[in-house]
C-alpha positions as CSV (number, residue, x, y, z in Angstrom):
1,M,-180.5,167.3,195.7
2,N,-182.9,164.5,196.4
3,A,-182.7,163.2,192.9
4,G,-179.0,162.8,193.6
5,L,-180.0,160.8,196.9
6,E,-181.8,158.3,194.8
7,G,-178.6,157.6,192.8
8,H,-176.0,158.7,195.2
9,C,-173.7,155.4,194.9
10,A,-171.0,156.3,192.4
11,V,-169.5,152.8,192.1
12,N,-166.8,151.0,190.2
13,S,-167.8,147.4,190.1
14,P,-170.2,145.6,188.2
15,K,-171.7,144.3,191.6
16,S,-172.1,147.6,192.8
17,H,-173.6,149.0,189.7
18,R,-176.2,146.2,189.5
19,A,-177.2,146.7,193.3
20,V,-177.6,150.5,192.8
21,S,-179.7,150.1,189.5
22,E,-182.1,147.8,191.3
23,S,-182.3,150.0,194.3
24,A,-182.9,153.1,192.1
25,A,-185.4,151.3,190.2
26,K,-187.4,150.7,193.3
27,L,-187.1,154.1,194.7
28,L,-188.2,155.7,191.4
29,R,-191.2,153.3,190.6
30,W,-194.6,154.8,191.1
31,P,-197.5,152.7,192.5
32,G,-199.1,150.7,189.8
33,G,-196.3,151.6,187.1
34,E,-193.1,150.1,186.2
35,A,-190.0,152.1,186.8
36,G,-189.4,154.4,183.8
37,G,-192.8,153.3,182.4
38,P,-196.2,154.6,182.3
39,G,-198.2,155.0,185.7
40,P,-200.5,157.3,187.4
41,G,-199.8,161.0,187.7
42,G,-199.7,161.8,183.9
43,P,-197.1,164.6,182.9
44,F,-196.7,165.4,186.8
45,R,-194.6,162.2,187.0
46,R,-191.8,163.8,185.5
47,I,-192.2,167.0,187.4
48,I,-192.5,165.9,190.8
49,P,-189.1,164.5,191.2
50,G,-187.5,167.8,190.0
51,M,-190.0,169.5,192.8
52,V,-188.4,167.2,195.5
53,T,-185.0,168.1,194.1
54,G,-185.6,171.8,194.5
55,A,-187.2,171.4,197.9
56,S,-184.3,169.3,199.2
57,D,-181.8,171.8,197.9
58,V,-183.1,174.3,200.5
59,D,-180.6,173.3,203.2
60,P,-179.8,175.3,206.4
61,A,-177.2,177.2,204.5
62,L,-179.7,178.6,202.0
63,V,-182.3,179.3,204.6
64,L,-180.1,181.3,206.8
65,T,-178.2,182.9,203.9
66,A,-181.4,184.1,202.7
67,T,-182.5,185.4,206.0
68,V,-179.2,187.2,206.6
69,A,-179.7,188.7,202.9
70,G,-183.0,189.8,203.6
71,A,-182.7,191.2,207.1
72,T,-179.4,193.1,206.2
73,Y,-180.5,194.4,202.7
74,R,-184.3,194.1,203.0
75,Y,-185.7,193.7,199.5
76,S,-182.7,195.0,197.5
77,L,-181.4,191.5,196.6
78,L,-184.6,190.0,195.3
79,W,-183.4,190.6,191.7
80,S,-180.5,188.2,192.4
81,V,-182.6,185.4,193.1
82,L,-184.9,185.8,190.0
83,L,-181.9,186.1,187.9
84,C,-180.7,182.6,189.1
85,I,-183.8,180.9,187.6
86,P,-182.4,180.8,184.1
87,F,-178.9,180.0,185.5
88,L,-180.4,176.9,187.4
89,F,-182.5,175.8,184.3
90,A,-179.5,175.8,182.3
91,V,-177.0,174.4,184.7
92,F,-179.0,171.7,186.1
93,S,-180.2,170.4,182.8
94,V,-176.7,170.2,181.4
95,S,-175.2,168.6,184.4
96,A,-177.8,166.0,184.4
97,R,-177.4,165.2,180.6
98,I,-173.7,164.8,181.3
99,G,-174.3,162.0,183.7
100,Y,-177.1,160.4,181.6
101,E,-175.2,160.3,178.5
102,T,-171.7,159.5,179.7
103,R,-172.6,157.2,182.8
104,Q,-169.7,158.9,184.6
105,G,-169.3,161.6,187.3
106,L,-167.7,165.0,186.5
107,V,-164.5,164.4,188.3
108,D,-164.2,160.9,186.6
109,L,-164.8,162.4,183.2
110,L,-162.1,165.1,183.8
111,R,-159.7,162.4,184.9
112,G,-160.3,160.3,181.9
113,H,-160.2,163.0,179.2
114,Y,-158.2,165.9,180.4
115,G,-155.7,164.4,182.9
116,K,-155.4,163.5,186.5
117,K,-154.0,166.9,187.6
118,L,-157.4,168.8,186.4
119,A,-159.4,166.1,188.1
120,I,-157.5,166.6,191.4
121,F,-157.9,170.3,191.1
122,C,-161.7,169.9,190.6
123,A,-161.9,167.4,193.7
124,G,-159.9,169.9,195.5
125,V,-162.5,172.7,194.9
126,V,-165.3,170.3,196.0
127,V,-163.6,169.4,199.2
128,A,-163.2,173.1,200.2
129,I,-166.8,173.8,199.5
130,N,-168.2,170.6,200.9
131,M,-166.0,170.7,204.0
132,A,-167.0,174.2,204.9
133,M,-170.6,173.4,204.4
134,I,-170.5,170.1,206.4
135,V,-169.1,172.0,209.3
136,A,-171.6,174.8,209.1
137,D,-174.6,172.4,208.6
138,L,-173.5,170.2,211.4
139,M,-173.5,173.5,213.4
140,A,-177.1,174.3,212.1
141,V,-178.6,170.7,213.1
142,T,-177.1,170.8,216.5
143,E,-178.6,174.3,217.0
144,G,-181.8,173.0,215.9
145,F,-181.9,170.2,218.6
146,S,-180.5,173.0,221.1
147,I,-183.5,175.1,220.4
148,I,-185.9,172.0,220.9
149,M,-184.2,170.4,223.9
150,Q,-183.1,173.6,225.7
151,L,-179.4,172.4,226.0
152,P,-176.3,173.8,224.6
153,R,-175.7,172.6,221.0
154,M,-172.2,171.0,222.2
155,F,-174.4,168.2,223.8
156,F,-175.5,167.0,220.3
157,I,-172.4,167.4,218.1
158,A,-171.1,163.9,218.6
159,A,-174.5,162.2,218.3
160,V,-175.3,164.0,215.1
161,A,-172.0,163.3,213.6
162,F,-172.2,159.7,214.5
163,S,-175.7,159.3,213.1
164,V,-174.5,160.6,209.7
165,W,-171.6,158.3,209.7
166,Y,-173.7,155.3,210.7
167,I,-176.3,156.1,207.9
168,L,-173.6,156.2,205.3
169,I,-171.8,153.1,206.3
170,F,-174.2,150.7,207.8
171,R,-177.7,151.9,206.5
172,D,-179.6,152.6,203.2
173,Y,-179.3,156.3,203.8
174,R,-181.4,157.1,200.7
175,K,-184.6,155.4,202.4
176,I,-183.7,157.2,205.6
177,T,-183.1,160.6,203.9
178,H,-186.5,160.1,202.1
179,T,-188.1,160.0,205.6
180,L,-186.1,162.9,207.0
181,V,-186.9,165.0,204.2
182,L,-190.4,165.1,205.6
183,L,-188.9,167.1,208.7
184,S,-187.9,169.9,206.4
185,L,-191.4,170.6,205.1
186,P,-191.9,173.3,207.8
187,L,-189.6,175.4,205.7
188,F,-192.5,175.8,203.3
189,I,-194.3,177.8,205.7
190,Y,-191.9,180.6,204.6
191,V,-194.2,181.2,201.5
192,A,-197.2,181.9,203.9
193,A,-194.8,184.1,206.1
194,A,-194.0,186.1,203.4
195,I,-197.5,186.9,202.4
196,L,-199.0,187.3,205.9
197,A,-196.0,189.6,207.0
198,H,-197.8,192.1,204.6
199,P,-194.7,193.5,202.9
200,D,-194.7,196.8,200.7
201,W,-195.5,194.9,197.6
202,G,-194.6,198.0,195.5
203,Q,-191.0,197.9,196.9
204,V,-191.0,194.1,196.5
205,L,-191.8,194.3,192.7
206,S,-189.7,197.2,192.2
207,H,-186.6,195.6,193.8
208,S,-187.3,192.3,192.0
209,V,-187.0,193.9,188.5
210,F,-184.7,196.9,189.1
211,P,-181.6,196.4,191.1
212,H,-181.1,199.1,193.7
213,I,-177.4,198.5,194.6
214,P,-176.3,200.4,197.8
215,R,-172.5,201.2,198.0
216,G,-170.2,198.9,200.1
217,A,-168.4,195.7,199.6
218,G,-170.9,193.7,201.7
219,Y,-173.5,194.0,199.1
220,P,-171.9,192.3,196.2
221,T,-170.5,189.7,198.6
222,A,-174.1,188.9,199.6
223,V,-174.8,188.5,195.9
224,V,-172.1,185.9,195.8
225,A,-173.6,184.2,198.9
226,I,-177.0,184.1,197.1
227,F,-175.5,182.5,194.1
228,G,-173.6,180.1,196.0
229,S,-176.6,178.8,198.0
230,L,-178.8,178.6,194.9
231,L,-176.1,177.2,192.3
232,T,-175.0,174.9,194.9
233,P,-171.6,173.5,193.5
234,Y,-171.6,170.2,195.2
235,V,-175.1,169.6,193.8
236,L,-173.7,170.5,190.2
237,V,-171.0,167.8,190.6
238,W,-173.7,165.4,192.0
239,Q,-176.1,165.8,189.4
240,T,-173.7,164.0,186.9
241,S,-173.4,160.9,189.3
242,S,-177.0,160.7,190.1
243,R,-178.3,160.8,186.6
244,R,-175.7,158.3,185.6
245,E,-177.1,155.9,188.1
246,E,-180.7,156.6,187.1
247,A,-179.6,156.0,183.4
248,L,-178.1,152.6,184.4
249,A,-181.4,151.8,186.1
250,G,-183.3,152.7,182.9
251,T,-185.5,155.3,185.1
252,H,-184.5,158.7,183.9
253,S,-185.4,160.5,180.7
254,V,-183.7,163.9,180.0
255,G,-186.6,166.2,180.0
256,G,-186.7,169.8,180.9
257,G,-189.8,169.7,183.1
258,E,-188.0,168.1,185.9
259,H,-185.2,170.7,186.1
260,H,-187.5,173.5,185.6
261,A,-189.8,172.5,188.5
262,G,-186.7,171.9,190.8
263,A,-185.3,175.4,189.9
264,I,-188.8,177.2,190.5
265,V,-189.4,175.4,193.8
266,T,-185.9,176.4,195.0
267,T,-186.1,180.0,193.9
268,V,-189.6,180.5,195.3
269,L,-188.6,179.2,198.6
270,C,-185.6,181.4,198.8
271,Y,-187.5,184.4,197.4
272,S,-190.1,183.9,200.2
273,I,-187.5,183.5,203.0
274,M,-185.9,187.0,201.8
275,V,-189.3,188.8,201.7
276,A,-190.3,187.3,205.2
277,A,-186.9,188.1,206.8
278,A,-186.9,191.7,205.1
279,T,-190.3,192.5,206.6
280,V,-190.0,191.0,210.0
281,L,-186.3,191.4,210.7
282,P,-185.1,194.5,209.1
283,G,-181.7,196.0,210.3
284,T,-180.4,192.6,211.9
285,V,-176.8,192.4,210.9
286,T,-175.1,189.3,210.2
287,G,-172.9,189.0,213.3
288,S,-175.9,189.5,215.7
289,M,-178.2,187.0,213.8
290,T,-178.9,183.9,215.6
291,T,-180.8,180.8,214.7
292,R,-183.5,181.9,217.3
293,V,-183.7,185.3,215.7
294,A,-184.0,183.9,212.3
295,A,-186.9,181.8,213.3
296,A,-188.9,185.0,214.1
297,A,-189.3,185.3,210.3
298,L,-192.0,182.4,210.5
299,T,-194.0,184.3,213.3
300,P,-196.6,186.0,210.9
301,A,-197.6,182.5,209.6
302,V,-197.5,180.4,212.8
303,G,-196.8,182.8,215.7
304,A,-194.9,181.3,218.8
305,L,-194.7,178.0,217.0
306,G,-192.2,179.4,214.5
307,T,-189.2,178.6,216.6
308,I,-190.0,175.0,217.0
309,L,-191.1,174.5,213.3
310,F,-187.9,176.3,212.3
311,A,-185.8,174.2,214.3
312,L,-187.6,170.9,212.8
313,G,-187.2,172.2,209.5
314,I,-183.5,173.0,209.9
315,I,-182.8,169.6,211.6
316,G,-184.7,167.7,208.6
317,A,-183.0,169.8,205.9
318,G,-179.5,169.5,207.5
319,M,-179.8,165.7,208.0
320,V,-180.7,165.3,204.4
321,A,-177.9,167.6,203.2
322,L,-175.1,166.3,205.4
323,P,-174.8,162.7,203.8
324,V,-175.1,164.2,200.4
325,L,-172.2,166.6,201.3
326,V,-170.0,163.9,202.8
327,A,-170.7,161.3,200.1
328,S,-170.2,163.7,197.2
329,M,-166.9,165.0,198.6
330,C,-165.5,161.5,199.2
331,Y,-166.6,160.4,195.7
332,S,-165.0,163.4,194.2
333,V,-161.6,162.6,195.8
334,A,-161.9,158.8,194.9
335,E,-162.6,159.6,191.3
336,S,-159.9,162.1,191.0
337,M,-157.5,159.3,192.4
338,G,-158.9,156.4,190.7
339,W,-159.8,154.7,194.0
340,R,-162.4,152.1,194.3
341,S,-165.5,153.6,195.9
342,G,-169.1,153.0,196.5
343,L,-171.5,152.8,199.4
344,N,-172.7,149.4,198.2
345,E,-169.2,148.2,198.4
346,N,-167.9,146.3,201.5
347,P,-165.7,148.6,203.8
348,W,-162.8,146.1,203.1
349,E,-163.1,146.5,199.4
350,A,-163.1,150.3,199.4
351,V,-161.0,150.9,202.5
352,R,-159.7,154.5,201.5
353,F,-163.3,155.6,200.4
354,Y,-164.7,154.6,203.9
355,V,-161.6,155.9,205.6
356,L,-162.4,159.5,204.0
357,I,-165.8,159.4,205.1
358,S,-165.0,158.7,208.7
359,A,-162.1,161.3,208.6
360,A,-164.5,163.9,207.3
361,M,-167.1,163.5,209.9
362,F,-164.3,163.3,212.7
363,L,-162.9,166.7,211.3
364,A,-166.1,168.3,211.1
365,S,-167.1,167.2,214.8
366,V,-163.7,168.6,216.0
367,L,-164.3,172.0,214.2
368,N,-167.6,172.2,215.7
369,F,-166.4,172.7,219.1
370,V,-165.0,175.9,217.9
371,K,-167.2,178.8,219.2
372,I,-168.6,180.6,216.2
373,N,-172.0,181.8,215.5
374,P,-173.7,179.0,213.4
375,V,-175.4,181.7,211.1
376,T,-172.1,183.4,210.4
377,A,-170.5,180.0,209.6
378,L,-173.3,179.3,207.1
379,Y,-173.3,182.6,205.5
380,W,-169.6,182.6,204.9
381,S,-169.6,179.1,203.6
382,Q,-172.1,180.1,200.9
383,I,-169.7,183.0,200.1
384,L,-167.0,180.5,199.7
385,A,-169.3,178.2,197.6
386,G,-170.3,181.1,195.4
387,A,-166.7,181.9,194.8
388,L,-165.6,178.4,193.9
389,T,-168.8,177.9,191.7
390,V,-167.0,179.5,188.9
391,P,-164.3,176.6,188.1
392,I,-167.2,174.0,188.4
393,L,-169.2,176.0,185.7
394,I,-166.0,176.1,183.6
395,F,-165.6,172.3,183.8
396,I,-169.4,171.6,183.1
397,L,-169.0,173.7,180.0
398,L,-165.7,172.1,178.9
399,I,-167.4,168.6,179.2
400,A,-170.7,169.5,178.0
401,N,-169.3,171.0,174.6
402,D,-166.7,168.1,174.0
403,R,-168.0,166.0,171.2
404,R,-165.5,163.4,172.1
405,V,-167.6,162.9,175.4
406,M,-171.0,163.8,174.8
407,R,-173.5,162.6,172.2
408,T,-175.2,166.0,172.2
409,T,-173.5,169.2,173.1
410,N,-174.9,172.4,174.7
411,T,-177.3,174.8,172.9
412,W,-176.4,178.2,172.4
413,W,-178.6,179.5,175.3
414,Q,-177.3,176.8,177.5
415,N,-173.8,178.1,177.0
416,F,-175.0,181.7,177.4
417,W,-176.6,181.3,180.7
418,I,-173.9,179.1,182.3
419,G,-171.2,181.6,181.1
420,A,-173.4,184.5,182.4
421,A,-173.8,182.8,185.9
422,G,-170.0,182.4,186.0
423,G,-169.5,186.0,184.7
424,A,-172.0,187.5,187.2
425,I,-170.0,185.9,190.1
426,V,-166.8,187.2,188.8
427,A,-168.1,190.7,188.4
428,A,-169.5,190.7,192.0
429,G,-166.2,189.5,193.1
430,L,-164.4,192.4,191.2
431,I,-166.6,194.8,192.6
432,V,-166.0,193.7,196.3
433,V,-162.2,194.2,195.6
434,W,-162.7,197.5,194.0
435,W,-164.8,199.0,196.8
436,K,-162.3,197.3,199.4
437,L,-159.3,199.1,197.8
438,A,-161.3,202.4,197.4
439,D,-162.1,202.2,201.1
């Protein structure tokens, strides 16, 4: 995700492209080296951005979805996390290549090559996913402030929503989110917590390799939620725009190391969260799970400090995710309609784009006053994201294999794994329907 932050401004004017290119070059330049050129760090220079991408993809929705899955089904969903590794390798590398080679976003490509109706449908899918996640992530961030300040989260809704809106419209949110991502670093404590909780490693290994599937519609639904939280659809759409801007800046090379590092970091954190939750919080059901209960999974590593560190991590991760969610949704709508858009544009030059941003934050704020458990909201937002990942994957396959659009098309293994990801989600959905009807 954070790689997307560095090139977030999908723009339509030469002026804006130039501004973004210069900004991206500064952000991606290593000390002592020119952007895109040699510099200290050797081979790690290409891997570290991917690791940041992976770490930033661990937003509040993923953290709490993995916590719910671990607490409810213990270790029996670990196989689904590992299965996502080749899916992530393939999907992230392909979506990044689309942006690098075409210099266009996914929705823009669909509109230009397959018609406005398909582009609008894709944008509609992104809006449905992103709006659900914006509302849920806003709940999570305000709940984090509630934990720290010991006040009801309703007191913080307006302030957090206004902050995200102000950052997007009046500030360079890329620099701000680069700082805010440091607040999410406490989430890495889950790795230590998973080890120090002393799980049954024999069970952990067994469930990681061999699926043990209990009967009931809740289990395949949880699989869809895990897929949705890892194969985050808005990140897939955003990969094309972010790589396009890096290509325009001359700062990106399409190598596999970056994507692999990002996928591994994401899955390691998700896996660790699930193991820690399964060991510390077994038997906690989705409806009774709260953020304070979820924070207890960090106790084996940091004791009583777990609640505060969890809150800080959720705030940092949420404040990085929210601008991305809002901006990517608004870009998708603008691209599908052919509107002028760009965070480097003056508001009076891209009026509809900025109105969309304002409307999205206002609507999310209003919906946040509906009394619902933030953990429940986040979990179901990922179920929706998982279900709607399938059309996004289809669009990616369509574009990536079209020789009229791409200089290089997918390899057979990329097509296989992307197709397998979509197939696995569809299969899980069919099992849910089957068991619902059988009951």
